[in-house]
N, C-alpha and C positions, 0 to 999 in steps of 0.2 A: 800739446806738450806743455808741461809746467815750466815756468820761468820764475825762479825765486826773486822776489822784489827787493833786491839788494839796495838799489838806489833809494827806494821808499824808506827802507829801514834806516839807511844811513842818514837820511834827512831828519828823521825823528831823533836819532842818537846824537848827531853832530850839531844840527841847527835848531831844533826845537828844545831839546833837553840840555845840550852842552855837556854830554856825559864825560868829555875829556877832563872836566874839573875833578873827577874822582882820582886822577893821578896825583893830586896833592896829598893823598893818604900814602903812608909808607907801604902799606900792604898792597896798594894798587899802583905803585910808582911806574910800573912797566906799561900801564894801559895808555893807549893813545888812539886817535881816530884811525891812524894807519894800521895799528894792530887789529882793531875792530873790523876794518874793511877786509883785511887779509883773512880773518876768521870767517866772516860772512861769505866771502867769495868761495872759499873752500867748502863751506857748509852747503852753499848753493849747488856747487858741482856734485857733491855726494847726493843731495836730495834729488836733483834733476836726472842724474845718470844711473843711480843705484836704486833709490827708493821708489821713485815715480813709476818705473817700468814694472814694479811688482804690485802696484796698487790694485789694478783691475784683476790680474790673475789671482791675487790673494783674496779678493772679494768673491770670485767665482769658486775657487778651490776651498778656501777656508782652512782653519786648523782642524785636525782630526783626532778624535779620542781613540785610544787603544788600551787594552788591559795593561800594557807595559808602560804607558805614559802617552802624553800628547805629542803628536807629530805636527810640526808647523807647516805652513803653506810652502810650496816649492819656491826655492830661491831665498827664503828668509834666513836660513842658516849661513849661507855664504854672505848675504848682506850684513848680518850681524858680525861675522868675522871681520869684514872690512870696516865696519863701524868701530870695532874694538881696535883694530890695527891703526886706524886713523887717530886714535886717542880721544874720541869724542866723549866716552863716559867720564873722563877726567876733567872735562871743561867745567869750571866753577867749583870743583871739589877741593877739599883741604889739601894743601901741599904736603903736610905731614904724612899723608897716606898715598902720595903719588899724584895728587890732583894738580890742576893748573888754576891758580887763583885769578879769576877775572870777575868783573862786576856781574851781579845778578841780572842786570838789564841786558847784558850781552847774551847771557845764557838763555834768557827769555826770547830774545830776538832770534837766535839760532833755532830754538825749538819750534818757532813758527814754520820754518822751512820743512822740518821733519813732519810736522802735522799736516801741512798742505800736501806734501808729496805722498805720505802714507801714514795716516793716522793710526792704523792698527799696529804698525811697527813701532811708532813713536811711544806708545803707551808703556811698553816694557821698560825702556831706559828712564822714562819719567818717574816711574814708581821706584826704581832702583836708586835714583838720585835722592828722592825724598826719604827713603828708608835709610840710606847712608847718612843723610843730614841729621835725622833723628838720633841715630846711633852715635854720631859724632858729638852731639850735644848732651845726650842722656845716658849713654852706655858707660860701662866701667872701663878703666884702662886696658884690662885684659880682653874685654869684648872688642874694643876698638882695634887692638893689635891683631886679634884673631880673624876679624871679618872685614875691616874697612879696606885694606889694601886690595883684596880680591874684588870687592864691590866697585871701588873707584876705577880699577883697571878694566872692569867689565867682564872679568872671568866668571864672576857670580852675579846673579840678579837678586833683587829684593821685591817683596810684595807688601801690600797693606791689607790686613785680614781683619775686617770688622764685622760684616753683615751676617746675621743669622735669619733663617727663613721666617721665624715667628716674630722677629723684632723689627726688621727693616731698618729704618733710620733711627729708631729708638734704642740707642746703644745701652741705655740703662737696663734693658731687659736681657743683655748678653748672658748666656748660660754656660758657655765653654768654661771648663774647670781646669784649674792648675793645682795638682796635688804635690805637696812637697815630698822630696825624696833625697835625703842627703843634701848635697850642695846644689841640686838642680830640682826641676819639677817634671811631672808627667802631665801632659795636656790631653784632655778628652773633649770632643765636641765636633760640630759640623758647621762649616761656613759656606756661604753662597756668594756669587758675584765677584769672585776673586780674579781680577784681571792679571793675565799672564801667570796664573797660579801654578801651572805646570807647562813644560815645553821641553824641546830638545836643543835649545841654543847653547846652553852652558851646562857644566858639570854639577852645579849646585845652585839652589835657590834658598834665600833666607826669608822666612815668613815672619813678619811682625804682627803678632796675634794678640788681640784683645781677649782677655779671659778673667775669670774670677777665682782667686785662691780660695780653697775650701775654708769656710768659716767667715769669709769677707762679708761686710754688710751689703744689703741690697742697694740698687741704684748705681749711679755713676761713681760714687765714692768708693765702691768696692771693686772697681775694675783695675786690673794690672796689665802690663804689657810684657809679652814674652817673645824671645827669639826662638823660632823653631826651624832649624835647618832641614832641608830635604835629605841631605846626607850629613851624618854627624862629622864634626871636625875635630881631629886629634890635636893635642897641644902643639905639635910641630907644623900644623897647618894642613896636613894631608887629610884626605877624605876617608872616613870609616864606613860603617855599615849604613844601609838605608834606614832612615827614621820611620816611625810609625805614622806617616802622613801619606794620604793617597788621594788622587783625583778620581772622584766617582763618575763625573761626567763633565761635559762642557755645554754651556747654554747655547740654544739655537736662537740667534738674535736677529733683530731687524737689520743691523749693519755691523761694521767693523768685524767681519767674519774671520779675518786672519788673526785677530787677537783672541786667544783662548780665554774665555771667561769661565772659571772653574767652580765646581762644587768640591770642596776639600773635606775629607774626613780625617780628624786627628784622634789617634788612640783607639783604633779598631781592635787592637790586641792588648799590649801592655801599657799603652800610653806613649805619646810622642815626647821624646826627651826635649826639654826646653830650659832656657835661661831667663831669669827675671831681669828686665831692664829697669834700672833705677830702683825706686822705692815702691813697696806694695801700695796699691790704691791710687797711684798717680798715672795709671796707664792712659786714661783719656787725655790728660794734660800732655803726655809725651806724644801720643798719637796725633794731637792737633798740630804738632810741628810738621808732620807729614801731610796732614789734611790741608793746612793753610798753604803749604808749598804747592800741593796739588791743585788747590782752588785757583791760584794764580795761573798755573800751567793750563788748567782746563779752560779758563777764560781765553787764553791765547789760542787754544784749539778751536774755539768757536769761530773766531775771525780768520784763522788759518784755513779752515775748510771753506769758509766764505770766500777767501782770496782765490782758492783753486776753482771754486764754482764760478766766480766772476771771470777768471781768465778763460775758462772753457766757453762760457756764454758769450763773451766778447769775440772770441775766435769764430764761434758759430755765426754770430750776427754779421761779422765782416765778410763771410763767405757764402751765406745763405741768400740766394737771389729769389726774391718773392715780393710781388705787389709793387705798387707805385704810391709814394707819398703824395699828398695833395699838391705839393709844389713841383712835382715832376711832370713831364709830358705824359699824356695818357698811355702812350705805347712804351714808355721807358720802364724797364724792370731794374731794380737796384738792390744791393745788399740791404737786409732788413735793419742794419744799424742806422740807416738814414730815416727810418720811420720814427716820428717823434715819441711814440709811446715806448718803443724799444730803447731809444736813447734814455728815456726817463727810467726804465728798469735798470739799465746798465749803470747809470749814474747813481741810482739808489744803492746798488750793490757796492759800487766803488766808494761812495761816501761813508756808508756804514762800516765798511771794512777799515778805511783809513782812520775813522774816529775811534774805532775799537782798538786798533793797533796803537794809536797815540796814547790812549788812556791806559792800556795795559803796560806799555813800556814806561809811562810816567809813574805808575804804581810800583813797578819793579825798581825804578830809579830811587824812589823814596826809601825802599829797604836798603839800598846801597848807601844812601846818605845816613840812614839810621845806624849802620854798622861802621861807616868810615868817615862820618862828618867831623868837622874841625872841633866842635865843642859839644858839651852835654845837652845844652838847650836845643841846638839844631838837631842833634841825634834823636832826642825825645820827641820833638814835634814831627820829624819825618817818620818815626816809628808809628806814632798815632795816626798820621795821614795814610801810611801804607796799610795799616790795619783797617782803617775806615773804608778805604777803596777796595779792599780785597773782595768783600761780598758783592760790591757793585760791578767790579770787573768780571767776576765769575758769573753773576746772574745776567747782567745786561749784554756782555759780549757773546755769551752763548745763545741768548734769546735772539739777538740780531743775526748771529751766524746761521741760525735755523731759518730766519726770514730770507737771508741772502741766498742760501742754497735753494729754497723754494722758488724764489724769483728766477734763479738760474734755469729751473725746469720750464718756467713760463716763457722765458726768452726763446727756448728751443721749440716752443709750441708742442704739437703732438709728439714730435720726436723726443722731447724731453722725458716723456713717460715711457720711452723704450730704453731698456737697460743698455743697449749697445752704444748709445751716445755718451754714456758715463755721467750725465747730469743727475740721474736718480740716485747714484751711489752716494753723492755728497749729502743729499737729503737724509738718506738712511744712516750714514756714518755720523753726521753731526748731531743727530737727534739725541744721542745719549748725553751730550755735553751739558744739557740743562738739568740732568739728573745726577750725573757723577758728582761725588763729594758734597752731596746735599742739593736738593732741588732748588729752584729759584725761590720758592716759598721759604725754605729753610734759610737761604742766603738773606732774604729780605727781613725775616724775623731776627736774624743775627744783626743785621744793619741797624734796626731800630731798637731791638730789645737789649742788645749789648753795646754796640758801638755808639749809638746815639744817646742811650739812656745813661751809660756809665759816667759820662762827663757833662750831661745835660746839654748836649749839642755843641760843646766847645770846639771839638775838632772839625765838625761840619761847618760851624760858623767861621772858623779860621780859613777853611778852604773857600767858602763863599766870598769872604772878604778879599782873599788873594785873587780869586777869579775876577771880581769886580775891579779891583785896583789895577791888575795887569791889563785888562781890556781898556780901561780909561787911559792908562799911560801910553797905549798905542797911538792915542790922538786920532785926529781925522786923517784917514789914509787916502792917498792920492788916487788909488785904484777904486773905481765904484763897486766892483764885485767884492773886493776885500773889505771895503767899508760896510757893505751890506751885511757881510758875515759878522763883523765886529758889533754892529748895532743890534742885530738879532741875538747874538750871544749875550750881550749886556742885558737885554730885556729878559732873556731866559734865566739869567742868574738872579735877577730880581724876583722872578716867579718862584725859583727854588728857595730863596731866602724866606719869602712869605709862607710857602708851603711847609718849610721846616719849622717855623715858629708855630704854625697851626698844629702840626703833627706833635710837637713837644707838649702842647697843651692837652691834646687828646690822649697822649701817652700817659700823662700825669693823672688824669681823671678817669679815663675809660680805656685802659690798655687793650682790652679785647677789640674795641673798635679801631684802635690804631693798627692792630695786626690785620684788620680787614682791608687796609689801604697800603700795607707794607710793600707789596709787589709794585703797584703803581708808583710809590715813592722811590723805590730802587730804580725803576726805569726812568723816572724823572731825573734822578741824579746822573744816570748814564747819558741821557740825551743832552743834558746841560753841560756836563763835563766834556763830552765829545765836542759840543759846539764851541766851547771855550778853547780847546786845544786846536781845533780846525781854524778858528778865527786867528789865533796866534800864528798858525802855520801859514795862513793866507797873507798875513802882514809881512812875514819873513819872505815869502815867495814873491810878493808884489815888488819887492826891491831888486829882484833878480830876473825879471822877465825880459830884459834886453841883453842878457849874456848868452854864452854858448849853449846853455841848457834852457833856452827860452821856453820850449814846448813843455818840459817837465814842470817848470815853475808856474807857467800859465795854467796848466792842468790842475795844479794844487789850488790855485786861487778859484778857478771855476768850480772845482769839487766842493770847496768850502761854501761858496755862494749857493750851490745847489742844496747842500745840507741845510743851510740857514733857511732857504725858501721852502723846501719840500719835507724835511724831516724834523727840524727843530720846532715847528709849530705844534708837534705832538706834546711839547712841554706845557702848552696852555691847557690842553685837555687833561693831562695827567695831574697838573697842579690843582685843577678844579676837583678832580676825584679825591685827591689827598685832603683837600680842605673840606670836603663833604663829611669827613670824620668816620666813614665806614658804617654809617647807620643802616644803609640798605643791605649790608651783610648781616650785621648782628641782630637786626630786628626781624630777620626771616628765620622762622623755626626750621630745623633740619628736616622735619617731617614734611615740609612744604616743597622740598627740593626734589 
């Protein structure tokens, strides 16, 4: 059974980040540790008692396509009704439209519980949240009034409609057309991979569609963003006739079977009635509001599924009696958690998950400071840091989430390969997270080609300097395990600084070679940032190992020490790859592969 890690999340929010400081802002004056704890505990209850029991049946049954529309897996409609009744779609949304203003870091923390308990369910509300946020920032006053109240309440859902079969991630090749007609447009085209593109949970769905107004220039500069509702909306907010948009099929996927991934046809007859969002030709710019929100959210999905895989593997290891470790008597049979290599695997899962959680919540916290910080300089630096960390969070946390889920199968042994134990589902479900919202390669290209190149490494240098300073200011810690984590993290920060300077030189003179080491660089950033945050966590925990929560804090120290000893050494190898300059990639002709 899933147990939402409320105490772990509270540690990050309260003790590592000090998120209560956000209450200094007038907009977040009601925020407190107590409020966050209350929200987390209620979210945990919903995740554990409503969403988790539907996860396995949803995987087996899946969503079902019919000519009249997609039918969701059994239990999902009632779960969504309870989700809406609990007010969860409003968490973090604009109060002007019925939302509850709370920090983004708390929204991110809560979304972990949804993803751990039932990733397929979580994807629908995630996309609605992103669509509403984009509309809030870019929509006209009339569009906001017409749509946002229903989206924030959860009465209607939203989608992100980008991909076309011939183009994949190359959005400059989008062919979907928007034909002007009076005060609106008629949209024609076909899109694939549309998550929750059709379903029976709500009366209406608003599709945020990338397309090209007839006569627009080629490439990304000619792309606009359209709102295409499933049912047309009258001026008084009531629903009118069905729009000319139809689900042709749902994809047969490796995992997340209960999440309908749709092929949508727009304009099979007279064209789908659509509204232009903002200005023509700025569609990709507007869509990136949704995409960046989703990238942070998908990063959390990686470690969220990893957390669930870890919990299942640990439960199995505590109850599976098999074999005798070398230190046991020859006739003694023990739970496999006592075998050294099983302990190693479980610690690997735990450490990677805790590092990913800390990094993701730290990144979300930066965006809160960017919006609510006390002065412009602080807000600007936090915005730059949040943007820098976004591709790292999305790429590294999903890559490690895949590793954690795979290790979970290994802990189960042969039984992990059998579907009934549940370990295999996490491998299948989490696999999409390294692809959603841009593959790891796309994230790493963004990291070095945009984030690193645009300021010549200034934001990264500032982060590295802060990591180094904070680790040194911890001083020599009394606890040997916490001190080991601190020293290892300091060494890794130095490696990252050297690798960054080398990469900037390569990027200036041989950009193609720099792209050849971009993924290793992204992973290096992830491992080092995770090591820094776990070392800080260990220092905090080391001061509390004699209190009433001794076991909790001792475990945090030991997990950080394990990360430093077993996982952070990867930074040495990755730094060496980055400093090699990518010649082994660029010097090899494609014909030789």
